[in-house]
C-alpha positions, 0 to 999 in steps of 0.5 A: 287725321291719317286716314282722311289725309291718306284718302284725300292724297290718293284722290288728288293723285288720281285727279292729277293734282300732284303738288297738292297730293304731295302736300297732303300726304307729307302731312300724313307722313309726319304724324304716321307711326314709324312702321308706316312712314316709308309707305307714306313717303313712297306715295309722296315720291309718286306724286312728286315724280308726276309733278316733276314730269309735268315740269319737264324735269326728267332727272327729278322725275327719275329720282322720285320714281326710284325712291318710290320703288324703294320705299313702297316695295316692302309694302307689297302686295297691298297696304292700307287697301292700296294695290302696291304691286300694281302701283309699282308696275305703274311706276316702272311704266312711268320710268319707261314712258317719260315725258308722257307719263300715263295718269296713275290709277290707284287700285284699292283693295277691299 
């Protein structure tokens, strides 16, 4: 359940379906082991940030980007095959480019 939901959530983020990604990854977060919960919650914050940007909610977007940075930073440089350093760079770039956030590209490592 965790691995399939995780991969599905990443695919949804990349396809721009941020609300759906948030729902799927939140389900993963609920059943994850304690040591991985912040990682999954950080991904939820990424999805919600882009969702809020699409709704024109600058404050909501910025808050979610801050939360994503805080939650994901301990998992650098990579975790579960995801290049977290690159994702955090995209989160920072998004904070600087509101309201025109570039679509996230999730680089997966071997």
